[in-house]
Backbone as CSV, one residue per row, in Angstrom:
resi,resn,N_x,N_y,N_z,CA_x,CA_y,CA_z,C_x,C_y,C_z
1,MET,11.571,11.836,12.835,11.475,10.867,11.418,10.042,9.743,11.637
2,CYS,9.506,9.707,10.446,8.243,8.938,10.569,8.723,7.533,11.365
3,PRO,8.174,6.452,11.256,7.515,5.367,11.421,7.834,4.622,10.340
4,PRO,7.747,3.103,9.746,8.259,2.684,8.531,6.516,2.114,8.553
5,VAL,5.175,2.547,9.392,3.991,2.164,9.299,3.743,3.334,9.537
6,LEU,3.144,4.226,8.922,2.181,6.179,8.755,1.451,5.711,10.101
7,ASP,1.810,6.830,10.849,1.018,7.183,12.760,0.382,8.013,11.844
8,PRO,-0.813,7.517,12.500,-1.776,8.884,12.661,-1.830,10.005,13.459
9,GLY,-0.523,9.794,14.647,-0.516,11.192,15.849,0.776,11.771,14.859
10,CYS,1.411,11.228,13.672,2.710,11.444,13.382,2.763,13.110,12.118
11,ALA,2.539,13.701,12.633,2.257,15.254,11.936,3.129,15.227,10.506
12,ARG,4.082,14.637,10.323,4.516,14.584,9.191,3.474,13.076,7.756
13,CYS,3.681,12.505,8.621,2.585,11.519,7.997,0.992,11.757,7.637
14,ILE,0.823,12.632,8.586,-0.872,13.537,8.147,-0.458,14.531,6.569
15,ASN,0.225,15.055,7.616,0.764,16.161,6.452,0.490,14.611,5.055
16,TRP,1.485,14.475,4.615,1.372,13.256,3.716,0.444,13.118,3.315
17,ARG,-0.523,12.207,3.771,-1.157,11.978,3.667,-3.132,12.344,3.296
18,THR,-2.901,13.848,3.962,-4.281,14.611,3.616,-3.833,16.026,2.186
19,HIS,-2.499,15.710,1.642,-1.910,16.228,1.048,-2.239,18.416,1.298
20,SER,-1.712,18.420,2.582,-2.542,19.425,2.833,-1.341,20.734,2.642
21,PRO,-1.951,22.273,2.427,-0.686,22.426,1.762,0.671,22.406,2.565
22,THR,1.296,21.968,3.567,2.213,21.843,3.937,3.134,20.650,3.467
23,LYS,2.505,20.172,2.394,3.460,18.737,2.074,4.279,19.189,1.718
24,PRO,4.868,17.975,1.451,6.314,18.052,0.587,6.813,18.569,-1.245
25,ARG,8.053,19.562,-1.375,7.286,19.327,-2.799,8.430,18.552,-3.650
26,PRO,8.467,18.510,-4.374,8.641,17.025,-5.643,10.559,17.233,-5.012
27,PRO,11.405,16.328,-5.087,12.808,16.507,-4.961,13.178,17.110,-5.915
28,THR,14.558,17.980,-5.518,15.248,18.225,-7.066,16.517,17.967,-7.116
29,THR,17.457,18.266,-7.307,18.542,18.247,-6.577,19.703,19.241,-7.818
30,SER,20.736,19.071,-7.503,21.578,20.165,-8.346,21.646,19.781,-10.083
31,ARG,21.617,17.921,-9.472,21.993,18.037,-10.865,21.045,17.979,-11.750
32,ASN,19.447,18.138,-11.548,17.899,18.217,-12.129,17.997,19.698,-12.360
33,ASN,18.439,20.583,-11.867,18.408,22.202,-12.073,19.246,22.214,-12.893
34,SER,20.555,21.894,-13.257,21.613,22.112,-13.807,21.056,21.526,-15.715
35,ALA,20.869,20.165,-15.344,20.151,19.696,-16.644,19.565,20.423,-17.113
36,SER,17.949,20.869,-16.509,17.093,21.593,-16.622,17.732,23.082,-17.917
37,GLN,18.647,23.666,-16.717,19.273,24.547,-17.806,19.738,24.062,-19.050
38,ASN,20.199,23.020,-18.998,21.178,22.816,-19.949,20.550,22.407,-21.390
39,GLY,19.073,22.301,-21.238,18.286,21.992,-22.306,17.721,20.715,-22.289
40,TYR,17.941,19.926,-21.069,17.147,18.517,-20.524,16.267,18.430,-20.049
41,SER,15.491,17.515,-20.034,14.382,17.960,-18.824,13.781,16.766,-18.683
42,ASN,13.299,15.695,-17.274,12.744,14.610,-17.560,11.398,14.705,-17.840
43,GLY,10.942,13.277,-18.770,9.913,13.235,-18.522,8.400,13.703,-17.228
44,PHE,9.000,14.121,-16.504,7.819,14.667,-15.649,7.954,16.209,-15.639
45,GLU,9.222,16.711,-15.408,9.547,18.209,-16.281,8.815,18.095,-17.017
46,GLU,8.718,17.592,-18.370,7.637,17.614,-19.108,6.119,17.709,-19.317
47,GLY,6.026,17.197,-18.389,4.255,16.579,-17.717,4.369,15.354,-18.651
48,LEU,4.804,14.311,-19.018,4.650,13.069,-19.737,3.510,12.022,-18.947
49,GLU,3.222,11.521,-19.159,2.361,10.388,-18.562,3.485,9.485,-18.431
50,VAL,3.608,8.585,-17.269,3.961,7.490,-17.059,3.290,6.088,-18.184
51,GLU,3.881,5.304,-18.460,2.613,3.846,-19.659,3.163,2.899,-18.667
52,ALA,4.788,2.480,-18.142,5.150,1.424,-16.741,6.524,1.769,-16.318
53,ILE,6.781,0.684,-14.984,7.737,0.843,-14.491,8.017,-0.521,-14.714
54,LEU,9.588,-0.893,-15.775,9.758,-1.725,-16.588,10.903,-2.511,-15.592
55,GLY,11.318,-1.906,-14.769,12.381,-2.249,-13.428,12.952,-1.251,-12.922
56,ALA,14.170,-2.175,-11.832,14.070,-0.870,-10.715,15.796,-1.125,-10.746
57,ARG,16.658,-0.877,-10.015,17.764,-0.068,-10.457,18.781,-0.098,-9.050
58,ASP,19.282,-0.728,-7.854,19.920,-0.214,-6.191,21.343,0.525,-7.200
59,SER,21.670,1.786,-6.460,23.042,1.856,-6.517,23.840,2.725,-5.643
60,ASP,24.409,3.378,-5.614,25.031,3.632,-3.944,24.326,4.993,-4.074
61,SER,23.923,5.973,-5.152,23.166,7.481,-4.422,21.648,6.603,-5.237
62,GLY,20.895,5.692,-4.662,19.546,5.190,-3.785,18.865,4.376,-5.620
63,ILE,17.770,4.381,-5.478,17.031,3.826,-6.000,16.601,4.268,-7.368
64,PHE,16.672,3.431,-8.069,16.242,4.463,-9.672,15.356,3.569,-10.438
65,TYR,13.535,3.944,-11.207,13.311,3.081,-11.682,13.381,3.169,-13.266
66,LEU,13.179,2.525,-13.864,13.150,2.223,-15.253,11.490,2.658,-16.140
67,ILE,11.820,3.163,-16.814,10.293,4.612,-17.110,10.150,4.380,-18.286
68,LYS,8.697,3.891,-18.676,8.476,3.798,-20.367,7.590,5.397,-20.321
69,TRP,7.690,5.569,-21.223,6.800,6.997,-21.150,5.741,6.519,-22.568
70,LYS,4.410,7.169,-22.276,3.557,7.041,-24.051,3.975,7.873,-24.315
71,GLU,4.491,8.654,-24.373,4.329,9.891,-25.684,5.903,9.270,-26.208
72,ARG,6.946,8.796,-25.589,8.663,8.686,-26.136,9.152,7.078,-26.318
73,GLU,9.352,7.444,-27.235,10.213,5.511,-27.420,10.962,4.825,-26.813
74,ASP,11.521,5.617,-25.792,12.701,5.687,-24.499,12.592,5.636,-23.498
75,LEU,13.458,5.349,-23.172,13.200,4.896,-21.595,14.383,5.522,-20.342
76,GLU,13.690,5.839,-19.731,14.709,6.870,-18.671,14.623,6.255,-16.982
77,LEU,15.810,6.741,-16.313,15.889,6.261,-14.818,15.693,7.292,-14.613
78,MET,14.680,7.437,-13.450,14.140,8.416,-12.458,14.588,8.135,-11.195
79,PRO,14.735,8.911,-10.732,15.066,8.632,-9.265,13.991,8.439,-8.352
80,ALA,13.871,7.054,-7.566,12.538,6.306,-6.468,12.013,7.636,-5.496
81,LEU,12.361,8.766,-5.035,11.569,9.403,-4.921,10.988,10.706,-5.373
82,LEU,11.203,11.290,-6.994,10.918,11.742,-7.862,9.232,11.191,-8.149
83,THR,9.438,9.674,-8.466,8.422,8.313,-9.245,7.809,8.034,-7.695
84,PHE,8.001,8.160,-7.212,6.861,8.077,-5.721,5.581,8.840,-5.236
85,PHE,6.540,10.542,-6.208,5.612,11.779,-5.592,5.088,11.485,-7.306
86,HIS,5.454,11.460,-7.916,4.701,11.719,-9.217,3.296,10.069,-9.482
87,VAL,3.605,8.994,-9.636,3.152,7.959,-9.426,2.960,6.992,-8.946
88,PRO,2.801,6.988,-7.111,2.834,5.843,-6.484,1.694,4.828,-6.439
89,ALA,1.172,4.943,-7.118,0.195,3.173,-7.946,0.515,2.549,-8.721
90,LEU,2.043,3.182,-8.978,2.151,2.819,-10.680,3.363,1.653,-9.768
91,VAL,4.665,2.703,-8.913,5.544,2.236,-7.791,4.520,1.039,-7.099
92,ILE,3.594,1.205,-6.475,3.084,0.122,-5.986,2.400,-1.196,-6.692
93,HIS,2.371,-0.999,-7.576,1.621,-1.999,-9.120,2.785,-2.240,-8.944
94,PHE,3.907,-1.799,-9.721,5.363,-2.204,-10.285,5.460,-3.650,-8.643
95,TYR,6.128,-3.454,-7.751,6.048,-4.540,-6.300,4.928,-5.916,-6.420
96,ALA,3.722,-5.000,-6.670,2.708,-5.609,-6.678,2.502,-7.491,-7.601
97,ASP,3.499,-7.160,-8.550,3.235,-7.627,-9.744,4.172,-8.584,-9.057
98,ARG,5.427,-8.574,-8.961,6.317,-9.169,-8.306,6.863,-9.646,-7.339
99,ILE,5.563,-9.854,-6.618,5.484,-10.652,-5.122,4.617,-12.197,-5.851
100,SER,6.166,-13.172,-5.264,5.550,-14.700,-4.940,5.310,-15.101,-3.500
101,TRP,4.233,-15.021,-3.752,3.585,-16.104,-2.221,4.094,-17.364,-1.694
102,ILE,4.835,-17.355,-0.927,5.009,-19.019,-0.471,4.021,-19.791,0.215
103,SER,3.059,-20.625,0.155,2.285,-21.506,0.465,3.447,-22.363,1.722
104,ALA,2.719,-22.633,3.185,2.521,-22.989,4.196,2.715,-24.836,3.802
105,ASP,1.272,-24.917,2.798,1.263,-26.156,2.501,1.766,-27.222,1.722
106,SER,2.358,-26.043,1.242,4.100,-27.122,0.353,4.733,-26.843,0.389
């Protein structure tokens, strides 16, 4: 298992950072596969572009992000791992906008 901070000596961290051919594929679950077979696909599967991440939710099954797509009016809850894989910069931006720094002077 990788340490909390990327370790240059860890093979999994190196593969993730260099995007080598052995990098992990986007996570899929049986729920996603059955949804695709039923005619429903998420925005990532359709190739839509993410406009913004509007919120986050923590549940028993993991963290989900509320995604606003550029080409759609509706919002969609997407699993964190799938979101990290497709739009990591937007996930970082989402949290960076919500950081509140506390100054030692006040």
